[in-house]
ZAVEXSE-469277 format. One record per residue: x, y, z of N, C-alpha, C, O, CB in turn; residue in three letters. Coordinates in steps of 0.1 Angstrom, whole numbers, plus 5000, padded with zeros to 4 digits. Atoms other than C-alpha are relative to their C-alpha. Glycine has a CB too. Example, Ala and Ser with C-alpha at 12.3 -4.5 7.8 and 13.67 -1.06 7.14 Angstrom:
BEGIN
500949885000512349555078500950125000501950125007499050005012ala/499149895000513749895071499250115008499750225009500450054986ser/
This chain:
BEGIN
501149915006172994047682499950085005499050055013498949974998met/500249884994172994397698499150094990498950094978501450055003lys/500849924998170594677700499750095009499950065021499549964999ala/500149924986169695007719498950054996498850084984501250105005asn/501549905006166195187717500550105008501550065015498149955003ile/499849884994166395567733498850054996498350064984501350074995ser/501049945002163495727741500150165003500650235012499149925007trp/499549865006163296077723498750075001498350144992500650014983gly/500849944991160196207746498849944994498749904983500150155001gly/501450015007156696147740499649884995499749815006499950074988lys/500150125001155595807724501050004984500549964974498349955001ala/499049995011158995877699500849865011500649835023500950194998leu/498650034995162195637705500749984986500350024975500149855010phe/498949995012164995577684500849894999501949925002500950125002lys/499650055004166095277675501350004992501450104986499349994999gly/497950064998170395147667499549924999498549905006501350005014arg/499650134997170894797656501950054999502750144996499149884987ser/498649995003174194677659501150024992502350014995500149935002gly/499650035012175094707627499850184998499650244987499149854990ser/500049815002174895107631498850114996498850244996500950044989gly/500949955006171595147615499250075009499150025021499449914993his/501049954991168995427630498650004992498350014980500550155005glu/501349985007165495437630499150055010499250055022499549884994leu/500749944985162695607646498549955003497849994994499850174999leu/501350084998159495437658499450125010499950195019500149825006met/501149934992156295617672498650035000498049994990500350095001asp/501550124995152895567684499050124991499550214984499449975027gly/501049885009149895787668499550105008499750105021498549944995pro/500349894989148796057684499250025008499250125015499950074999pro/500749974987145995957705500349925008499449855012498750025001asp/499950114995148495747722501450055006502449985010499949864990his/498749934999150896057727500850014996501750085000500549995006gly/498850025014152795977695499750154993498650204993499649844988gly/500549925013153496257665499749964987499450024977500850094997glu/499950035014153496007642501249984988501249984976499450094996asn/498349985007157495987633500249894996501449894992501350035008gln/499850175009157595647619499449865006498749865016501949954999gly/500950175004156395277616500249985019501050045027501349824986pro/500450044987154795117652501149925005501449894994498649935002arg/499450084993157394897671498849864989499249794979499850055020pro/499750125013155094627657499550004989498749904986499849865003met/499850015012154994737625501249994993501349974981499450064996glu/498850105003158494667626500249885003501349834997500950035004met/500050085001157994397635499749884985500349794978499450035008leu/500450075018156294267603500850044989501049964980498650044993leu/498649955010158794477584501149895004501849854994500850185005leu/499050084998161094237599499749875000500449774999500550025011gly/500450165008159093947591500149964982500549874974498149985003leu/499550005017159194027557501150054993500850054981499250064992gly/499249974998162394157554501149805000502049744995499750125014gly/499350164999163593787560499749924990500349904980499549925013cys/500850055015161193607541500650074988501350004981498350044999ser/500049975015161793797511501350024997501650014986499150114995thr/498450085001165493767518500349894992501049864982500349945013phe/500050115007164793457516500049914988500949834984499550005002asp/500150025013162993397486501250014988501849924981498950084997val/499249985009164993617465501549945002502049934991500050144998val/499150114998167893427475500549904988501349894979499349935009ser/499950215010166993017462499850074991500950104985498549825000ile/500149975014165493187433501050054996501449954990499150074996leu/498749955005168693377423501449834998502249814990500550145015gln/498850025001170993097432499349834995499949734998501150055014lys/500350115005168092837414500050054979499650004969498349945010ser/499449935016168993007378498750114995498550154983500249834985arg/501849945006165193197380500850114992502150124991498350075015gln/499549915011165593497357498750115012497750175006499849954977asp/500549954993163993647390500250155003500750175014500149925007val/500149905004163594077380499950065013500850135019498950024991glu/500649904987161394187412498749895009497849815005499050194991asp/500350044989159994077442499250065009500150075017500849975005val/500849964991157194237465499049905009498349815004499450094994asp/500950074987155294087500498950105001498950224998500949995017leu/501149914997152094207508500049895017500449775020498350024986glu/500650104984150894107547499250075004499350195005501049955014ile/500949944994148194147561499749905015499149795014498850014989glu/499950044988148494067602498550005005497850044995500950085007ala/500950004987145394047628500549975010501349895014499149935001glu/499050054978146094077667498250005006497150035002501850235015arg/501550024994143793997693499850105010500650165016499749855009ala/500649864994141394257709500750035009501150155006498650015006asp/500349984989142594247745501950005000502849984991498949895007ala/498349984996146294317761500849855004500349795014500150125017val/499349855005148594257755499249864983499049744980502650065005pro/500050125018147694197712500850004993501150084984499150034987ala/499650105009149293997700500349974990499350014985499649955000val/501250055015149093867664500149865004500749775010500750024980phe/501150154995146993597663500249914980500249794976497250095007thr/500250055016147093577621500950064994501050184998498750014992arg/499049935007149693657598500149914978500449804975501749965013ile/500350015015149193647553501549994993501750094986499250144995ala/499349915012152293647535500249944986500749834983501550035005leu/500150045014151793667497501050084983500950174975498350044999lys/498749935006154693747476499349914988498849804985501949975007phe/500650005016154093857441501750024994502550104997498650184994ile/498950065007157093707417500050024987499649944979500249885002val/499750005014158293907387501349964993502350014996499850124998lys/498949995009160593767360499749954986498650004983501149935006gly/500050015009160793627329500549895004501649895009500450074992arg/499650105005160393257324500149865015500249745016501450044991gly/499750114988160493157360498749874999497749854992499750105018leu/500550175001159592767368498650035014499250115022501849845007lys/501050024992155992757393501049955013501050015024498949904994glu/499650164992158092437410501450105011502050095021500849834984ala/498549934989160892687420499350195005499750295010502350034985gln/500049854991159092987430499049915015499049945027498850184989val/500650094989156792717450501049975013500749955025499649864993lys/499450124992159392567467501150165004501350175016500849814989arg/499649924990161392907475499150035012499850045022500450104995ala/501449914994158193037494500549935008501049975018498350004995val/500250184984158192637515501250045001500850125009499849764996ser/498950004984161892707531500250124993501250114986501649865006leu/499849824988161893067537499049875012499549785020498350264991ser/500850084990158692897554500649915012500349925024499249924993ala/500150164989159992567569500950045008500850065021500649834993glu/498450034996163792607570500750135003501450145013501049914987lys/499149894998165292947567499550105010499950105022500350064988tyr/500749904997163093247578500049995013498949935017498950024995cys/500450024988163793277616499650055008499950045019500549975005ser/500149904992161993547626498249954995497349955004501150174996ala/501150104999158593337605499949865013499049815021500149934985ser/500050124994160093037621499350015020498749925026501849954999ile/500049974986159893247659498549965001497849875003500650165007met/501850074996156593307657498449964995497350014997499550085006leu/500850084997154693057648500449865008499849765007499649974988glu/500550074988155892867678499950065012500250045024500749915003lys/500249874982154793157699498449964995497649995004500750255001ala/501149994997151493067683499050064990497850054988500150065010gly/501149935015150993267649499649924996499949804999500550074987val/500250125011149393117623500050094989499250164983498649915001glu/499549925017151093237593499849924990500249814991501650054996ile/500250075016149893147555500950094988500650204984498250004995ser/499250045014152193147527499249954987498849834985500949895004his/499749955014151693247490500350054992500650164996499950024996ser/500049875006152393417461499449954987498949844986501550084999tyr/500549935014151493527424501250044993502050144996499050125002glu/499049945008153793527397499350084986498350064980500949874995ile/500449975014153993747369501150074992501950164993498750105000val/499850055015154893667337500850214988500150284981497649924992glu/499649865004157594027326500549984978501449934972501850055015leu/499850035014157294027286501950124990502150114979497950064994gly/
């Protein structure tokens, strides 16, 4: 896996993934940026969220659950001192569908957290406290 970052001036950086996708990252105005993109640490949270949600959706589909939508709410806390690493991250999955079995949703979230989501497991091994919860919304 490879990626490339190029500086765009001030606090702007353009990232290009190995698969050819580009995105901008920028700092806030008080750090010389112009707020043209997410902060790098926000990108880390987005990567974690994408990894986890991908797993949950895939596991639910494979277990033949009629899942229509999954939203993930992420809340994170960072250390006050430099380096301002993440100390706590809470993931809350909102799973929407018809006739969803709670045991299957719980299993999907647990499997993602404990076995499949490389980002989550890597951050936990680095000392970040990560919690996972879920809510099921029945669609009529």
